[in-house]
N, C-alpha and C positions, 0 to 999 in steps of 0.2 A: 489649425483652427485658432482664430484669435482669441485673445483674453476676454474680450467681451462677448464673444459667441459662447465661449466656455462657461462664462459666468451665467449667462442665461440658460444654457443647458443645464447646470447644476441646479438652478432655482427651479426649473421645470421638474426635474426628478425629485427635488425635495418636495414640491407641492404635491405629486403624485403619492410619495411615501407617506405623507401625513394624512392625505385624503384617504388612503387605503386603511390606516390605522384608526382614523375616526369613524369612517362609514362602513368599513369592514365589506369590501366588494366581493360578497361571497358567490355572486354569479359568475365572476371571473376567476375564482381562485382555483388553483390547481397546484399539484406537487410537480416542482421543477428541480432538476438535477443541473449543477454547472460542473464542467469538467469532461472527462479527467484531465488533471494537471500532472505533469511529470515532475516528481521531487526525488531527493536523494533516498527517500525509503519507499519508492514506488509511486504507484497511481494515487491520486488524491481528488476528491470532489465533495460537494456539498449539495444536500437535498433540503428543500424547504417548502413552505406553503405561501403561495402568493397572497394569500388573504392577510397573512402576517407581516410579510415583508415583500415589497415589490421586486420583481427579477431585476430590473436595471439597477436598482439600489443594491442589491446583493452582489451583482456583477463587480461592483465596486469595492465592497467590503471584503469580499473573498480574497483580494489582493493583498490584505493585510494579515491573512492567517498566517500563524507560526510555522504551519506545514510548508509554506512557500518561501520561508526565509533560507538563505538571503535572497532579496528581491530588489527591484529597481526602485522600490518605495522605501527601502532601507539603507542602501547603498547606492551612491552616484557611480556611474561608469568611470572607469579609469581613463585617462587621456589617451592610453595606448590602445584602446578597444577599437577595432575596425573590422566590419562585417563585409566580407567580400561582395556579395550579391545584394547589399542594401544600397540603394540608389542615393542615400544621404551622404554616403562616403565616397571619398575620391580614392584612387589606386593606393592600396594599404602599404606597399613597399615593405620595410622591415618593421613597421609598427612603432619604431623608436624615434628618439629625437633626430637621428640623421636622416629619416625618411622625408623626402620632398614635401609631402602632403600631411606631415605630423601635426602642424597647427591648425590646419582647416578641418582634419578630422578630430581633433582635440576638441575644437569649438562645437562640433556636432554633439559630442558626448557631454560637454558642459550644459548645452541646451537641452539635452535629454534629463540631466539631472535637475536642471531648473524647472522644467515642465512637471517633472514627478513632484517637486516640493510644492508647486503652484497646485497640483492636483490636492495635495493632502491639505493646504492652507484654505482650500475653497470647498472641501468635502463636508457635506452635512451628514451627521451621524447620530445615532442613539447615545444616551448617556452612558451605557454599558462599554462603549468603545472609546470613551474618553482617554483613558491611560494608554490604549493601543496606539491611537492616533498621535498622541504626544510622543510615544516611544519612536514611532516611525519618523515624525518630523524632526525630533533631536537627532536622531541616528543619520538621517539623510542629510540634514542641514550641516552637520560637521563633516560627513564625508564629502559633500560638495565644496566646503570651504578648503578642504585639502587638496582637491583637484584644481580648484581655481587658484589656490596660492602656488602650486606646482607650476600651472601654466604661466603665471605672471613672473615667476622665477626664471622658468626656460627662456621667456621672451627678453628679460633683463639682466639675468645672472646677478640681481640684487640680493645678497643673503639676508639683508634686514627685513625683507618680505617673510622669511621662514622664521622671525623672532617674534612676530605678532601674535597676541593671544587670541582666543576663540573658546567660547563655552567653557571658560574657566580654566582652560589648559594653557600654561606658559611654557612655551618651547625653551626659553632661555634658562629656565630652572630645571626642566626635566630632560632637555636634550642637548644640554651645553656642549658636551664633547663632540657630539655629531655635527653641530653647527661650526664649531672650529675646524673640524675636518673638511667641511664643505668651503669655507672661508680660504683654506690653505691649498685646496685642490688647484692644480695649475691648469686642467684642460676641461673643456665642456663635458667631455664624455665621463671624466671621474665625477664632476658635480652631478651629472644625470644619475649615476648609479648610488651616490651617498644620499641623495634626496629621497631614494627609497627607504633608507634607514631612518630618515627624518620622518617620513610618512609612517613608518611602523612604531617608532616611539610615541608620536603624539596620539596616534590611534589607540595604541595600547592604553595610554593614560585615560583618554576619553571613555573607552569601553569600559573600564574598570569603574569609572564615576556613573556611567549611564546604567549599568546593572543588566540583568537578563530581561528578556521578553515578558511583558506582564500576561502570562498564560491564564492565571485566574480570572482577568478582566475579558479575555477572549471567551472562556468557557462560559461566564456569565451571560454574555451577549448570546452564545449559542442557545442556552438554557431559555433565555427570555424570550426568544422568537422561534423556539422549537426547531432548530437547525440541526441536521445530522451531518457529521463528517464522514467522508468515505473511506475505502473505495465503495462505490454503489454496489458493485458486484458482491461484496462481503455481505451487505445488508439484504440484498435479494436472496443469497444463497441461505442466510440464516431464516429469513421469512419462509422460504420454500421448505425447509426441513421441518419448522415449526408446523406448517400446514399439513406436511406429510404425517407428522407424528400425531396429529389430531384427526388423520383419516380424510382429508380435504384433498384427495389426490388430483382432481380436475384442475385446482387453483395452483397446487404445487408444480403439477406438469407444465402448466403455462409459464410459471417463473423459471423452471429449470430450462425449458426450451429458449426463454429469451436470453439467459445467461450463455447458452451455447452459441446462440446467433450474436449477441452484442458483444460479449466478452471473451472471445476465442483465445486470447494470449494471456490473459490475467492470471496470476498465479496464487494459488491457495496455499499458505504455509502455515504450519504449526510446529510443535517442537520436534517432531520426528519425521515429517515429510513436507514435501514440496511438489505440487502438481498443479496443473492448469484447472481452473475452476470448470472449465467446460468438461473435462474429463470427469470430475467429481459429479457434475450434474448428469451426465450420461449415465454413471453408475446408479444413480439414484432413479433415473427413469427405468432402468432394467429392473430394479427391485420393486417398483411400483407395477411394471408390466407382469411381473411374477405373481404379484398379490392380486392382480386382476384375474389371473387364470386359478389361483387357489388362495383365496383371501387369508385362510389361516394356516400358519406353519404346523407341519406334523408336530405333535408334542406327546409327551408321556408323563405320568405323574411319578414314575421310578426312573431314574437315570440308567439303571441296570437294562431296564426293558428297552430303552432306546438304544443302548449300546448293543444289545443282542440283535435287533432289528438291522443295525448298520453291519455288523458281522455276518448276518445271513445274506443281505445283499451283496456283499463283497464276495462271499463263498459262491453264491449262485450266479455271479457276474451280471446282475441286473442294474444295468446302467440308469434306466428310467426311475426304478425303485429307489436307488441310491440318491438321484437328484431330488427326488420328492421328498426324502426324508431330511434334507438340509433346509435350513432357513432360507427365505428368499434374500434377506440382508446377511449374505455369507461373505466371509473374508478367509483368505489364505495368506501363508507367509512363512518366514523362517521360525523354526523352533528356538526357544529361549531368546527371542529377539522382538524388537518393536517394528520390525519391518513387515507390515501387512498391506494387502490391498483387496479391494472389493472384486468378487468374481461370482457371476450369477451361477447359482447351483447346476443349471443344465450345461454349462461350460466346464465347470469344475469337476462335476460327476464323472464324465468319461475319462479324464486325465487321471483322477485318483483311482479309478477302477483299473485302468490300464498299468498304473504303478503297483497295484496290490498283487501283482504277479510275483513281486519280489518280497512281499511281506512274509514273515513267518508267523503264520496264523496260530500255531500252537503257543507261541510266546505271548499273544495278546493278553492284555490286562485292562482292567477298568478300575480306576481309583478316585476317591474323593479329594479334591483340592481344598474346597471350603463348602459352606452352605449353598454357594451360587454357582461353583464350577466343578466339573467332573471331566475326566479324561479317559477316553478309550485308547490305549497305546499299542503299538507294534514296533518291533525291530525288523531289520530285513533278514533274509536267509544267512548272510554273511555276518550278521551282527555288527555292522559298520554304520548303518543308518537307522534312524528312528522317525516315527510318524505317530501324530497325535490328533485325535478327533475331538475337539472341544464342545463339551455340552453345557448349556447355560441355564439357569434356573430363573424363569420369569413368572412372577405370581404364581407359584406353586406348580408350574408346568415346564417340563424340561424339554429344550430344543437343541438341535445340532446346528452351531452358528459359526464354526471355524475349523480349519484344518491347517496343521502345522507339520514341518518336516525339516530334517537336518540334511536331506538330500539335495545337492546342488543341481543335479540334472533334473530333479522333479521340479524344483523351484523355478528353473528356466522354462520348463514346460508350462507351469501355472501362469507364468508372466508373460508367455507369449501372446495369448489374447489380448493383454493390456497393451502390449506394443502395437499390436495391429490397430486398436482403437485410437492410439495416440498418432498414428500416422494418417 
């Protein structure tokens, strides 16, 4: 694309941008998500309303996000970059100075850096992004100067080129010892390696002067235009759980199904677990399906009454009764640990009932942990393992919402349905 065509393109985008701001094209307004983009911290995207900022404009601004740093709009490609399947590059060879196509490929990289700088120089942007754009331009222009200087030096081996100042950085004052080594180096390969030291020296000095990315300015931009940062799946999951808590199950179900369909590999992480969002969404769908069958969990005003009902179901080996005593939102896991996972009561009940053959029922006891929690506990017949049924107080009603054990074999059995779902 020629510079004139590019300039016209940006003017058109700018006109559309301000037209939308002034006239508020509500008829065409919609929620749009750009991404996901791969970053060092995982997937990243942005969601925004096109009545507040046009999609084409946001496609440009998102390139300046700190989440995408470092980027081609902050650092020029190094001369050595060569992408094998990119038709712009010739055969890469060693990618170093001794490669036959080094200079022609280096010119491709210099052009890429210049095009990125041209993009920033012609970009129309709202006032909130002024410091962000300036930061990128300063960073990119200095980075490009480094690569252009290296290119000229490799062409001529004139060390005076490395002594020139740029952006207030004086190599003769800051990197004099390195410059002397380059001047005294006897071979081209030695000089090539030493120029990397010069690069590091001038770059470190400039980065110190430049400072860090202006994050507050980026956040002001997000706030001014109601832009939400990703990953989108995290927002969808949060919205779905909020709808579920409000009893709006049909809407929550739609979002959970969308997560399973559109984000099958995205990971949900917190302080104690790491699991695919799709698996979490499937768990929530099972909870809601349980609630559709029996809208209210079994509850008792006295935890001892609930504990006695569980004991009776275990003694009579009543699998269905045991499952119906458990909360739809049921978790199982290791005793005295944060390792828990969701398991529907109809799946957990038979496994717990089968294990209860090893319980020492005479040793069972129920005890208060706090005003909110109560445990019904058993040891096994050999008094080597322990089992706890967790009872929870919700608005003065006691429910059975968890089961914990120290038995490794039972934990494996409880985790088996989870492994099948993940496959």
